[in-house]
N, CA, C, O and the ligand as a Tripos MOL2 file, in Angstrom:
@<TRIPOS>MOLECULE
protein
  237   235    60     0     0
PROTEIN
NO_CHARGES

@<TRIPOS>ATOM
      1 N          58.5200   98.6430  173.8560 N.3       1 MET1
      2 CA         58.4930   98.6630  175.3310 C.3       1 MET1
      3 C          57.7620   97.4380  175.8660 C.2       1 MET1
      4 O          56.6680   97.0940  175.4200 O.2       1 MET1
      5 N          58.3740   96.8220  176.7910 N.am      2 ASN2
      6 CA         57.6970   95.6970  177.4300 C.3       2 ASN2
      7 C          56.6910   96.2010  178.4550 C.2       2 ASN2
      8 O          57.0510   96.7640  179.4890 O.2       2 ASN2
      9 N          55.4490   95.9870  178.1430 N.am      3 ASP3
     10 CA         54.4270   96.4670  179.0560 C.3       3 ASP3
     11 C          54.1250   95.4140  180.1170 C.2       3 ASP3
     12 O          53.1690   94.6460  180.0200 O.2       3 ASP3
     13 N          54.9680   95.4150  181.1120 N.am      4 LYS4
     14 CA         54.7570   94.4440  182.1910 C.3       4 LYS4
     15 C          53.6030   94.8840  183.0780 C.2       4 LYS4
     16 O          53.1200   96.0130  182.9950 O.2       4 LYS4
     17 N          53.1940   93.9930  183.8950 N.am      5 LYS5
     18 CA         52.1630   94.3460  184.8720 C.3       5 LYS5
     19 C          52.6850   95.4260  185.8020 C.2       5 LYS5
     20 O          53.8740   95.4670  186.1200 O.2       5 LYS5
     21 N          51.8110   96.2760  186.2230 N.am      6 THR6
     22 CA         52.2330   97.3080  187.1590 C.3       6 THR6
     23 C          52.7220   96.6540  188.4320 C.2       6 THR6
     24 O          52.1240   95.6950  188.9210 O.2       6 THR6
     25 N          53.8060   97.1750  188.9610 N.am      7 PRO7
     26 CA         54.3650   96.5950  190.1860 C.3       7 PRO7
     27 C          53.3430   96.5970  191.3130 C.2       7 PRO7
     28 O          52.5820   97.5490  191.4850 O.2       7 PRO7
     29 N          53.3440   95.5460  192.0490 N.am      8 LYS8
     30 CA         52.3960   95.4660  193.1650 C.3       8 LYS8
     31 C          52.7510   96.4960  194.2240 C.2       8 LYS8
     32 O          53.9160   96.7010  194.5650 O.2       8 LYS8
     33 N          51.7330   97.1170  194.7180 N.am      9 LYS9
     34 CA         51.9740   98.0660  195.7950 C.3       9 LYS9
     35 C          51.9690   97.3420  197.1310 C.2       9 LYS9
     36 O          51.5220   96.2020  197.2520 O.2       9 LYS9
     37 N          52.4760   98.0390  198.1120 N.am     10 ALA10
     38 CA         52.5310   97.4360  199.4390 C.3      10 ALA10
     39 C          51.2470   97.7340  200.1970 C.2      10 ALA10
     40 O          50.6750   98.8200  200.1000 O.2      10 ALA10
     41 N          50.8250   96.7540  200.9390 N.am     11 CYS11
     42 CA         49.6370   96.9010  201.7700 C.3      11 CYS11
     43 C          49.8170   98.0730  202.7230 C.2      11 CYS11
     44 O          50.8590   98.2100  203.3650 O.2      11 CYS11
     45 N          48.8050   98.9080  202.8100 N.am     12 LEU12
     46 CA         48.9030  100.0800  203.6820 C.3      12 LEU12
     47 C          48.9870   99.6780  205.1460 C.2      12 LEU12
     48 O          49.4170  100.4550  205.9990 O.2      12 LEU12
     49 N          48.5750   98.4760  205.4110 N.am     13 GLN13
     50 CA         48.5050   98.0350  206.8050 C.3      13 GLN13
     51 C          49.7680   97.3090  207.2400 C.2      13 GLN13
     52 O          50.3250   97.6060  208.2980 O.2      13 GLN13
     53 N          50.2160   96.3730  206.4410 N.am     14 CYS14
     54 CA         51.3240   95.5340  206.8960 C.3      14 CYS14
     55 C          52.5100   95.5400  205.9400 C.2      14 CYS14
     56 O          53.5840   95.0540  206.2920 O.2      14 CYS14
     57 N          52.3360   96.0800  204.7400 N.am     15 GLY15
     58 CA         53.4670   96.1900  203.8320 C.3      15 GLY15
     59 C          53.6360   95.0120  202.8910 C.2      15 GLY15
     60 O          54.5660   94.9960  202.0850 O.2      15 GLY15
     61 N          52.7530   94.0270  202.9780 N.am     16 LYS16
     62 CA         52.8150   92.8980  202.0580 C.3      16 LYS16
     63 C          52.2550   93.3210  200.7050 C.2      16 LYS16
     64 O          51.5570   94.3300  200.5990 O.2      16 LYS16
     65 N          52.5690   92.5370  199.6680 N.am     17 PRO17
     66 CA         52.0480   92.8660  198.3380 C.3      17 PRO17
     67 C          50.5270   92.9100  198.3320 C.2      17 PRO17
     68 O          49.8560   92.0480  198.9000 O.2      17 PRO17
     69 N          50.0010   93.9430  197.6700 N.am     18 VAL18
     70 CA         48.5540   94.1410  197.6450 C.3      18 VAL18
     71 C          47.8660   93.1040  196.7700 C.2      18 VAL18
     72 O          48.3510   92.7660  195.6900 O.2      18 VAL18
     73 N          46.7550   92.6130  197.2360 N.am     19 VAL19
     74 CA         45.9190   91.7230  196.4450 C.3      19 VAL19
     75 C          44.8120   92.5580  195.8150 C.2      19 VAL19
     76 O          44.1440   93.3450  196.4850 O.2      19 VAL19
     77 N          44.6350   92.3690  194.5250 N.am     20 ASP20
     78 CA         43.6970   93.1990  193.7830 C.3      20 ASP20
     79 C          42.3340   93.2900  194.4550 C.2      20 ASP20
     80 O          41.7250   94.3560  194.5350 O.2      20 ASP20
     81 N          41.8920   92.1790  194.9180 N.am     21 GLU21
     82 CA         40.5490   92.1060  195.4950 C.3      21 GLU21
     83 C          40.3890   92.9950  196.7250 C.2      21 GLU21
     84 O          39.2970   93.4700  197.0370 O.2      21 GLU21
     85 N          41.5020   93.2020  197.4070 N.am     22 TYR22
     86 CA         41.4190   93.9380  198.6710 C.3      22 TYR22
     87 C          42.1640   95.2730  198.6240 C.2      22 TYR22
     88 O          42.4700   95.8560  199.6650 O.2      22 TYR22
     89 N          42.4490   95.7460  197.4360 N.am     23 ARG23
     90 CA         43.1480   97.0140  197.3220 C.3      23 ARG23
     91 C          42.5730   98.0580  198.2660 C.2      23 ARG23
     92 O          41.3610   98.0850  198.4800 O.2      23 ARG23
     93 N          43.4080   98.9130  198.8340 N.am     24 PRO24
     94 CA         44.8830   98.8780  198.7680 C.3      24 PRO24
     95 C          45.5020   98.0470  199.8720 C.2      24 PRO24
     96 O          46.5320   98.4150  200.4350 O.2      24 PRO24
     97 N          44.8780   96.9380  200.1750 N.am     25 PHE25
     98 CA         45.4090   96.0790  201.2290 C.3      25 PHE25
     99 C          45.7300   94.7020  200.6630 C.2      25 PHE25
    100 O          45.4720   94.4220  199.4920 O.2      25 PHE25
    101 N          46.2970   93.8460  201.5120 N.am     26 CYS26
    102 CA         46.7020   92.5310  201.0400 C.3      26 CYS26
    103 C          45.6630   91.4850  201.3960 C.2      26 CYS26
    104 O          45.6820   90.3700  200.8740 O.2      26 CYS26
    105 N          44.7580   91.8540  202.2850 N.am     27 SER27
    106 CA         43.7850   90.8620  202.7220 C.3      27 SER27
    107 C          42.5930   91.5550  203.3640 C.2      27 SER27
    108 O          42.6450   92.7400  203.6940 O.2      27 SER27
    109 N          41.5280   90.8000  203.5320 N.am     28 ALA28
    110 CA         40.3370   91.3700  204.1630 C.3      28 ALA28
    111 C          40.6510   91.8090  205.5800 C.2      28 ALA28
    112 O          40.0970   92.7820  206.0940 O.2      28 ALA28
    113 N          41.5430   91.0720  206.1860 N.am     29 ARG29
    114 CA         41.8780   91.3880  207.5690 C.3      29 ARG29
    115 C          42.5240   92.7650  207.6780 C.2      29 ARG29
    116 O          42.1560   93.5620  208.5410 O.2      29 ARG29
    117 N          43.4730   93.0390  206.8150 N.am     30 CYS30
    118 CA         44.1410   94.3340  206.8630 C.3      30 CYS30
    119 C          43.1460   95.4500  206.5690 C.2      30 CYS30
    120 O          43.2250   96.5350  207.1460 O.2      30 CYS30
    121 N          42.2190   95.1750  205.6780 N.am     31 LYS31
    122 CA         41.1980   96.1590  205.3600 C.3      31 LYS31
    123 C          40.3690   96.4710  206.6020 C.2      31 LYS31
    124 O          40.0900   97.6280  206.9180 O.2      31 LYS31
    125 N          39.9930   95.4220  207.2780 N.am     32 GLN32
    126 CA         39.2050   95.5790  208.4980 C.3      32 GLN32
    127 C          39.9900   96.3520  209.5490 C.2      32 GLN32
    128 O          39.4580   97.2370  210.2190 O.2      32 GLN32
    129 N          41.2490   96.0050  209.6770 N.am     33 LEU33
    130 CA         42.0870   96.6720  210.6700 C.3      33 LEU33
    131 C          42.1350   98.1650  210.4000 C.2      33 LEU33
    132 O          42.0470   98.9790  211.3190 O.2      33 LEU33
    133 N          42.2760   98.5130  209.1300 N.am     34 ASP34
    134 CA         42.3670   99.9190  208.7910 C.3      34 ASP34
    135 C          41.0580  100.6320  209.0770 C.2      34 ASP34
    136 O          41.0560  101.7440  209.6040 O.2      34 ASP34
    137 N          39.9660  100.0130  208.7400 N.am     35 LEU35
    138 CA         38.6620  100.6020  209.0220 C.3      35 LEU35
    139 C          38.4770  100.7900  210.5220 C.2      35 LEU35
    140 O          37.9970  101.8250  210.9850 O.2      35 LEU35
    141 N          38.8680   99.7720  211.2600 N.am     36 GLY36
    142 CA         38.7390   99.8350  212.7080 C.3      36 GLY36
    143 C          39.5480  100.9780  213.2760 C.2      36 GLY36
    144 O          39.1290  101.6490  214.2200 O.2      36 GLY36
    145 N          40.7110  101.1930  212.6890 N.am     37 LYS37
    146 CA         41.5770  102.2640  213.1520 C.3      37 LYS37
    147 C          40.8670  103.6050  213.0240 C.2      37 LYS37
    148 O          40.8900  104.4380  213.9310 O.2      37 LYS37
    149 N          40.2380  103.7830  211.8720 N.am     38 TRP38
    150 CA         39.5440  105.0510  211.6490 C.3      38 TRP38
    151 C          38.4100  105.2450  212.6430 C.2      38 TRP38
    152 O          38.2130  106.3370  213.1770 O.2      38 TRP38
    153 N          37.6790  104.1860  212.8780 N.am     39 PHE39
    154 CA         36.5490  104.3040  213.8030 C.3      39 PHE39
    155 C          37.0490  104.6070  215.2060 C.2      39 PHE39
    156 O          36.4750  105.4330  215.9170 O.2      39 PHE39
    157 N          38.1170  103.9350  215.5940 N.am     40 ASN40
    158 CA         38.6300  104.1030  216.9500 C.3      40 ASN40
    159 C          39.1720  105.5110  217.1860 C.2      40 ASN40
    160 O          39.0490  106.0620  218.2810 O.2      40 ASN40
    161 N          39.7640  106.0760  216.1600 N.am     41 GLU41
    162 CA         40.3550  107.3970  216.3550 C.3      41 GLU41
    163 C          39.3580  108.5130  216.1130 C.2      41 GLU41
    164 O          39.6900  109.6950  216.2030 O.2      41 GLU41
    165 N          38.1570  108.1280  215.8100 N.am     42 SER42
    166 CA         37.0360  109.0580  215.7000 C.3      42 SER42
    167 C          37.3480  110.2800  214.8250 C.2      42 SER42
    168 O          36.7970  111.3610  215.0280 O.2      42 SER42
    169 N          38.2220  110.0880  213.8730 N.am     43 TYR43
    170 CA         38.4360  111.0770  212.8280 C.3      43 TYR43
    171 C          38.5090  112.5260  213.3230 C.2      43 TYR43
    172 O          37.5560  113.2900  213.1720 O.2      43 TYR43
    173 N          39.6160  112.8830  213.8980 N.am     44 VAL44
    174 CA         39.8030  114.2480  214.3840 C.3      44 VAL44
    175 C          40.3420  115.1310  213.2600 C.2      44 VAL44
    176 O          41.3180  114.7830  212.5950 O.2      44 VAL44
    177 N          39.7090  116.2480  213.0630 N.am     45 VAL45
    178 CA         40.1460  117.1600  212.0110 C.3      45 VAL45
    179 C          41.3410  117.9820  212.5030 C.2      45 VAL45
    180 O          41.2740  118.6020  213.5640 O.2      45 VAL45
    181 N          42.4230  117.9850  211.7370 N.am     46 PRO46
    182 CA         43.6020  118.7560  212.1320 C.3      46 PRO46
    183 C          43.2560  120.2350  212.3150 C.2      46 PRO46
    184 O          42.5580  120.8200  211.4870 O.2      46 PRO46
    185 N          43.7330  120.8180  213.3740 N.am     47 GLY47
    186 CA         43.4460  122.2260  213.6240 C.3      47 GLY47
    187 C          42.2950  122.3970  214.5960 C.2      47 GLY47
    188 O          42.1670  123.4230  215.2640 O.2      47 GLY47
    189 N          41.4670  121.3770  214.6590 N.am     48 GLU48
    190 CA         40.3660  121.4380  215.6160 C.3      48 GLU48
    191 C          40.6060  120.4250  216.7220 C.2      48 GLU48
    192 O          40.0260  119.3390  216.7370 O.2      48 GLU48
    193 N          41.4480  120.7980  217.6160 N.am     49 GLU49
    194 CA         41.7870  119.8610  218.6880 C.3      49 GLU49
    195 C          40.6230  119.7000  219.6410 C.2      49 GLU49
    196 O          39.9430  120.6540  220.0200 O.2      49 GLU49
    197 N          40.4300  118.4680  220.0030 N.am     50 THR50
    198 CA         39.3720  118.2290  220.9810 C.3      50 THR50
    199 C          39.8730  118.6150  222.3650 C.2      50 THR50
    200 O          41.0320  118.3880  222.7110 O.2      50 THR50
    201 N          39.0120  119.1790  223.1160 N.am     51 ILE51
    202 CA         39.3900  119.6160  224.4610 C.3      51 ILE51
    203 C          39.5390  118.4070  225.3820 C.2      51 ILE51
    204 O          38.6480  117.5620  225.4720 O.2      51 ILE51
    205 N          40.6840  118.3430  226.0610 N.am     52 PRO52
    206 CA         40.9040  117.2270  226.9990 C.3      52 PRO52
    207 C          39.8280  117.2100  228.0720 C.2      52 PRO52
    208 O          39.3150  118.2480  228.4920 O.2      52 PRO52
    209 N          39.5080  116.0130  228.4950 N.am     53 ALA53
    210 CA         38.4470  115.8790  229.4850 C.3      53 ALA53
    211 C          38.9240  116.3040  230.8610 C.2      53 ALA53
    212 O          39.1290  115.4780  231.7510 O.2      53 ALA53
    213 N          39.0940  117.5970  231.0140 N.am     54 ASN54
    214 CA         39.4700  118.1280  232.3310 C.3      54 ASN54
    215 C          38.3020  118.9290  232.9100 C.2      54 ASN54
    216 O          38.0980  120.0960  232.5750 O.2      54 ASN54
    217 N          37.5850  118.3050  233.7370 N.am     55 ASP55
    218 CA         36.4340  118.9910  234.3270 C.3      55 ASP55
    219 C          36.8950  120.0930  235.2840 C.2      55 ASP55
    220 O          36.3260  121.1830  235.3240 O.2      55 ASP55
    221 N          37.9230  119.7830  236.0390 N.am     56 GLU56
    222 CA         38.4030  120.7680  237.0060 C.3      56 GLU56
    223 C          39.7780  121.2650  236.5770 C.2      56 GLU56
    224 O          40.7330  120.4920  236.5010 O.2      56 GLU56
    225 N          39.8670  122.5400  236.3040 N.am     57 GLU57
    226 CA         41.1590  123.0900  235.8750 C.3      57 GLU57
    227 C          41.9890  123.5780  237.0480 C.2      57 GLU57
    228 O          43.2190  123.5560  237.0010 O.2      57 GLU57
    229 N          41.3140  124.0200  238.0990 N.am     58 GLY58
    230 CA         42.0340  124.5350  239.2810 C.3      58 GLY58
    231 C          42.8110  123.4370  239.9690 C.2      58 GLY58
    232 O          42.4750  122.2570  239.8680 O.2      58 GLY58
    233 N          43.8400  123.8370  240.6600 N.am     59 GLU59
    234 CA         44.6150  122.8400  241.3670 C.3      59 GLU59
    235 C          44.2070  122.7200  242.8240 C.2      59 GLU59
    236 O          44.7740  121.9130  243.5600 O.2      59 GLU59
    237 ZN         48.3120   93.6220  204.7740 Zn       60 ZN60
@<TRIPOS>BOND
     1     1     2 1
     2     2     3 1
     3     3     4 2
     4     3     5 am
     5     5     6 1
     6     6     7 1
     7     7     8 2
     8     7     9 am
     9     9    10 1
    10    10    11 1
    11    11    12 2
    12    11    13 am
    13    13    14 1
    14    14    15 1
    15    15    16 2
    16    15    17 am
    17    17    18 1
    18    18    19 1
    19    19    20 2
    20    19    21 am
    21    21    22 1
    22    22    23 1
    23    23    24 2
    24    23    25 am
    25    25    26 1
    26    26    27 1
    27    27    28 2
    28    27    29 am
    29    29    30 1
    30    30    31 1
    31    31    32 2
    32    31    33 am
    33    33    34 1
    34    34    35 1
    35    35    36 2
    36    35    37 am
    37    37    38 1
    38    38    39 1
    39    39    40 2
    40    39    41 am
    41    41    42 1
    42    42    43 1
    43    43    44 2
    44    43    45 am
    45    45    46 1
    46    46    47 1
    47    47    48 2
    48    47    49 am
    49    49    50 1
    50    50    51 1
    51    51    52 2
    52    51    53 am
    53    53    54 1
    54    54    55 1
    55    55    56 2
    56    55    57 am
    57    57    58 1
    58    58    59 1
    59    59    60 2
    60    59    61 am
    61    61    62 1
    62    62    63 1
    63    63    64 2
    64    63    65 am
    65    65    66 1
    66    66    67 1
    67    67    68 2
    68    67    69 am
    69    69    70 1
    70    70    71 1
    71    71    72 2
    72    71    73 am
    73    73    74 1
    74    74    75 1
    75    75    76 2
    76    75    77 am
    77    77    78 1
    78    78    79 1
    79    79    80 2
    80    79    81 am
    81    81    82 1
    82    82    83 1
    83    83    84 2
    84    83    85 am
    85    85    86 1
    86    86    87 1
    87    87    88 2
    88    87    89 am
    89    89    90 1
    90    90    91 1
    91    91    92 2
    92    91    93 am
    93    93    94 1
    94    94    95 1
    95    95    96 2
    96    95    97 am
    97    97    98 1
    98    98    99 1
    99    99   100 2
   100    99   101 am
   101   101   102 1
   102   102   103 1
   103   103   104 2
   104   103   105 am
   105   105   106 1
   106   106   107 1
   107   107   108 2
   108   107   109 am
   109   109   110 1
   110   110   111 1
   111   111   112 2
   112   111   113 am
   113   113   114 1
   114   114   115 1
   115   115   116 2
   116   115   117 am
   117   117   118 1
   118   118   119 1
   119   119   120 2
   120   119   121 am
   121   121   122 1
   122   122   123 1
   123   123   124 2
   124   123   125 am
   125   125   126 1
   126   126   127 1
   127   127   128 2
   128   127   129 am
   129   129   130 1
   130   130   131 1
   131   131   132 2
   132   131   133 am
   133   133   134 1
   134   134   135 1
   135   135   136 2
   136   135   137 am
   137   137   138 1
   138   138   139 1
   139   139   140 2
   140   139   141 am
   141   141   142 1
   142   142   143 1
   143   143   144 2
   144   143   145 am
   145   145   146 1
   146   146   147 1
   147   147   148 2
   148   147   149 am
   149   149   150 1
   150   150   151 1
   151   151   152 2
   152   151   153 am
   153   153   154 1
   154   154   155 1
   155   155   156 2
   156   155   157 am
   157   157   158 1
   158   158   159 1
   159   159   160 2
   160   159   161 am
   161   161   162 1
   162   162   163 1
   163   163   164 2
   164   163   165 am
   165   165   166 1
   166   166   167 1
   167   167   168 2
   168   167   169 am
   169   169   170 1
   170   170   171 1
   171   171   172 2
   172   171   173 am
   173   173   174 1
   174   174   175 1
   175   175   176 2
   176   175   177 am
   177   177   178 1
   178   178   179 1
   179   179   180 2
   180   179   181 am
   181   181   182 1
   182   182   183 1
   183   183   184 2
   184   183   185 am
   185   185   186 1
   186   186   187 1
   187   187   188 2
   188   187   189 am
   189   189   190 1
   190   190   191 1
   191   191   192 2
   192   191   193 am
   193   193   194 1
   194   194   195 1
   195   195   196 2
   196   195   197 am
   197   197   198 1
   198   198   199 1
   199   199   200 2
   200   199   201 am
   201   201   202 1
   202   202   203 1
   203   203   204 2
   204   203   205 am
   205   205   206 1
   206   206   207 1
   207   207   208 2
   208   207   209 am
   209   209   210 1
   210   210   211 1
   211   211   212 2
   212   211   213 am
   213   213   214 1
   214   214   215 1
   215   215   216 2
   216   215   217 am
   217   217   218 1
   218   218   219 1
   219   219   220 2
   220   219   221 am
   221   221   222 1
   222   222   223 1
   223   223   224 2
   224   223   225 am
   225   225   226 1
   226   226   227 1
   227   227   228 2
   228   227   229 am
   229   229   230 1
   230   230   231 1
   231   231   232 2
   232   231   233 am
   233   233   234 1
   234   234   235 1
   235   235   236 2
@<TRIPOS>SUBSTRUCTURE
     1 MET1         2 RESIDUE 1 A MET
     2 ASN2         6 RESIDUE 1 A ASN
     3 ASP3        10 RESIDUE 1 A ASP
     4 LYS4        14 RESIDUE 1 A LYS
     5 LYS5        18 RESIDUE 1 A LYS
     6 THR6        22 RESIDUE 1 A THR
     7 PRO7        26 RESIDUE 1 A PRO
     8 LYS8        30 RESIDUE 1 A LYS
     9 LYS9        34 RESIDUE 1 A LYS
    10 ALA10       38 RESIDUE 1 A ALA
    11 CYS11       42 RESIDUE 1 A CYS
    12 LEU12       46 RESIDUE 1 A LEU
    13 GLN13       50 RESIDUE 1 A GLN
    14 CYS14       54 RESIDUE 1 A CYS
    15 GLY15       58 RESIDUE 1 A GLY
    16 LYS16       62 RESIDUE 1 A LYS
    17 PRO17       66 RESIDUE 1 A PRO
    18 VAL18       70 RESIDUE 1 A VAL
    19 VAL19       74 RESIDUE 1 A VAL
    20 ASP20       78 RESIDUE 1 A ASP
    21 GLU21       82 RESIDUE 1 A GLU
    22 TYR22       86 RESIDUE 1 A TYR
    23 ARG23       90 RESIDUE 1 A ARG
    24 PRO24       94 RESIDUE 1 A PRO
    25 PHE25       98 RESIDUE 1 A PHE
    26 CYS26      102 RESIDUE 1 A CYS
    27 SER27      106 RESIDUE 1 A SER
    28 ALA28      110 RESIDUE 1 A ALA
    29 ARG29      114 RESIDUE 1 A ARG
    30 CYS30      118 RESIDUE 1 A CYS
    31 LYS31      122 RESIDUE 1 A LYS
    32 GLN32      126 RESIDUE 1 A GLN
    33 LEU33      130 RESIDUE 1 A LEU
    34 ASP34      134 RESIDUE 1 A ASP
    35 LEU35      138 RESIDUE 1 A LEU
    36 GLY36      142 RESIDUE 1 A GLY
    37 LYS37      146 RESIDUE 1 A LYS
    38 TRP38      150 RESIDUE 1 A TRP
    39 PHE39      154 RESIDUE 1 A PHE
    40 ASN40      158 RESIDUE 1 A ASN
    41 GLU41      162 RESIDUE 1 A GLU
    42 SER42      166 RESIDUE 1 A SER
    43 TYR43      170 RESIDUE 1 A TYR
    44 VAL44      174 RESIDUE 1 A VAL
    45 VAL45      178 RESIDUE 1 A VAL
    46 PRO46      182 RESIDUE 1 A PRO
    47 GLY47      186 RESIDUE 1 A GLY
    48 GLU48      190 RESIDUE 1 A GLU
    49 GLU49      194 RESIDUE 1 A GLU
    50 THR50      198 RESIDUE 1 A THR
    51 ILE51      202 RESIDUE 1 A ILE
    52 PRO52      206 RESIDUE 1 A PRO
    53 ALA53      210 RESIDUE 1 A ALA
    54 ASN54      214 RESIDUE 1 A ASN
    55 ASP55      218 RESIDUE 1 A ASP
    56 GLU56      222 RESIDUE 1 A GLU
    57 GLU57      226 RESIDUE 1 A GLU
    58 GLY58      230 RESIDUE 1 A GLY
    59 GLU59      234 RESIDUE 1 A GLU
    60 ZN60       237 GROUP 0 **** ****
């Protein structure tokens, strides 16, 4: 069996071939983008919906 290198995976962010150093991304930038995404979305747990900011419910 020819034991070739494992096929490169696609960057989770942009789909380009992953660079080992930045796995599972292709670059530091994509890594940062992904981290930023998580921070921005404030990690909501499925099933525990946050209540919309409606101070006044009456019409
Ligand atoms: Zn990328």
